[in-house]
N, C-alpha and C positions, 0 to 999 in steps of 0.2 A: 477561431480556435488557434492557439499558439502553444508550441512545446517550448518549455523553459528548462534549462539544465545548468548544473555546475560542472565545469570542466577545469580540473585543477583548482586554481584560486580565482577563476573568472566565471561570471554568469553569461550565458549565451542563450539566444533563441535558436532553435533547431529548425532548419528549413529543408524541405525535400527538393533536392536537385535532380537532374536527369541521370546522374551517375551515383546517387546515394545522398545521404543526409549531409548538410552543410551547417557550419556554425557561424552565427552572426554575433560578434562580441558585444556585450552590453556593459562591460566594465567589471571592476572588482567587487562591487557591493553585493552582498548576499541577496538571494531572490526576495525574501520578505521585504527588504527595503525598496524593491522595485514594484511591489504589488499596487501601490497607489498610482503608478505610471503605466498601467497596462494598456490603456487606450492609445497612448503615444507609441508604445512598443508594437501594438498591432498595426498602426499606420506605417511604422518603419519597416515592418516585415512585408507589408503589401507593396512597398515601394522598392524593395531590394531584389536584385537579380541573384537568385540562389546560386546559380552556377558560377558566379564571380567570387563566391566565398570559399574559404578553405574547408576541406572535409572535416566532419565531426570526428574528433578523436575519441572513439568509443571506449578505449582502454583507460582514458583519463576521467571518465564520468565518476562523479561522487554523488552521495545522497543529495537530492535537490534542495532539501532544507535540513537544518539541525533544530528540531523542535524543542521548545522549552518544556512542552507538555505533550506526551503521547498517550492518548486514551484509546482503548480498544473495546470492542463488543464481543460478547459470547452469545451463541445461540440466536443469531439474528436472521437465519434463513429457515423457512418452513421445510419440513421433510415431505417425502412422498406419502400420500394417503390413498386408501382405496376409493373407488368411485362411490359417490353418494355420501362421503364423510366430509364434514365441514373442515377445510384446511386451517381455519383460524381458531378451531375449538380449543387448542392447547396454547394459544399465544399468551406469553407473559404480559402483565400490565405495564411493566417498565423494563428498560434495557438492563442487561447484565453487563456491568462496566468494570474493567480492570485497567491497570497501567503497565506500560513498558518503561523501564528506567533508562536513563541516558546511556548507560554502558551497552545497551542492546543494539544501538543504532549501527547499521552498516550501509555501505554503498552498493551500487549495482554490480561492481566488480569484486567485491570483497567475499572471499570464501567464508563459510561458517565452520568453526571448529566444533567437532563432536566431542563434548567433554568426557573425560574418562569416568566420571561419576554419574553420567546420564545413561540410563539403560533403555529409554524408549523415546528417542528424539523423533518428532513428527513435524510436518509442514502444514501451514494453513495459508492458502492464497487469498488475498483480500484487496479490495479497493480502499485506498486511504484518501481521506478528505484533508486538504490543506487550507487552513484558515487564512483569509486575505486581509481582514480588518477586525479590530477588536470586537468581541462579542460578549456581552454580559447581559443576562436577562432578556434576550431578544425574543420577539414574537415569532410564532411559527411562520407566519406569512412573510416575514423579513429575513428568515434564517439563511436562505441560499445566497442572499446578497453579501453575506460575510464569508463566502467560500471563494478562494482564489482559483482553485483547481483540484485536480485529482492525480494521484500517482498510485503505485502498486507497493504492497508490503507483503512479505512472507512472515507471518507470525509464527516463527519457529518455537516449538514448545517441547519440553520433556515431560511426557505423561507420568513417568514414575515420580518425579518431584512434585508435579502438579497434584497427584493423588495423595500426597502426604498430609495435606491440610486443607481446610475449607477455603482458604484464600489461595489464589493461583500464583502468587508473585514469584516464588522460587522456581517454579517450572517454566515460567515465561521470561525470566530475566537473566539467563546466562549471557555472558559477553557475546555480542554480535548476533543475537537472536532476533533482530528486526532489520533485515535487508530492505532498503527503500529505494525506489527508482523505477525506470532509469531516468525519467524526467517528470516534470509536472506538466499536465495539459490543462490549459485555462478552461474555466467552467462554461464559457459561452459555447453554445452548440452541443453541449453534452447533457443528456437526460440521465441523471444518476440512477433512475429507477427503470432503465431500459438498457442494461448492459449485460453481456454474457461473460461470466467469470469462468475461466478454465485453468486447470492445473495439469501439467504434464510431468510425470516422473519417469525418468530414464526411457523416454520415447512413448510412454503410454498415457493417454488421457485418463486421469483419475477423478477429476472434478469438472462438472459442466452444468452450470445453473444460472438462471437469469436473476438480476437484482430485483425484478418484478416480484420475486417471491420473498423479499425481505419483510420482516415483521415491522421494523421501524425504518422509516424513510430517512434519507440524509437530512432533509429539512427538520424532521422531528428530532433527530439525534443532536443536531447543532443547537436547536432551541432548548432541548431538555438539559444537555450538559452545561449550557451557558447560564442556567439558573443557579448553578453551584460554582463552576469554575469560570473565571474570566479567561476567555480564549484570545490569544494574541496572534498576530500575523506569523505564519510559519508553524504554528501548532498543528498537530496531526491527530485525526480521529480515524482509526481503522474500523471498517464497518462490518467485520465478521466474515466468516468463511462458510461456504455451502458444505453440505455433507459430501463425503466421498461417494462415488458411484458404488453400487453394490459389490461389483467384482473387486474393486480396490479395497473395500472394507474387509472382504473375506480374505484377501491376500496380504493384509497389512503386515509389514515388517518395519522395524525401526530404521531410521536413516543411518547410514554408515559412511565412513570415508570412501570417496569415489562416486557417491550418488550425486545426481543433479536434479533440480526441480525448477520448472519454469511456470511462472504465473503470467497469464496473458489475458488481456481484455481488449477487444477491438475498439479502436478509437483512443486508447491510452497507450498501449505498448506491451512489451514483454520484459519480465524480470527473471533472469536465470541465476540461480545460486548453486554453487558447488559446495560439497561438504568434505572436509578434510580431517585428518587425525591431528591431535595436539602435537606441538613441536616435541621431538625426541621420542614419540611413541614408537614402539616396535611395530614392524610391518605385519 
């Protein structure tokens, strides 16, 4: 398993040193152009003394990829049910799919502006799948071989605009509403159906649920979407968010300038996003 990132205009492998993360420079090519060379990159990482490398410049991290296509799932985690009730009873037959447009993409250090016209901005912490090689009409059994790795996405949404119409696009596609990062973790040694997704808002855990409770597996989602969309290296599929914990649902309040949200998944990393007022807005 290798962590790959974009630092400024360079691609790097992130190695753990004795005094923090270090950066192994891989050149200027964007990460999707390196996916075909992952075996060689793994070998290079294994041969490299991490402590001889420069420290990773966390402040210079950018979104690990700039996807041509960003597809997202709604309602992909099962909710809590009483004992004796079949948890799969209400499962949909097919995934609920929507898009995030290119203007939504943000990096791990980019704040999200709370738009003046948005009354109910909310967060959704998700695992994002990054495609490693072209996928079109792929078989279910072959689907995971098209995955380069995983990263984190905050599917920021404004519920007031989302509720205005049957299609969710306007509520999902304000500028900067898709922070992505902090890096990509290669798919080897990761079981995407055995990860704990957690979200922390202002120091309080508000989401905590395993991907074992997803309705549609990563393999199925890649297979299913590739029947319609030709997925290219660097494309992103965000796999949906778990429900908030009951206390967080009861205490819901829209995100406001000054708030901070962290999405964290052991084995992938943490993505913290701060929310700010629009330029020139009154305090």
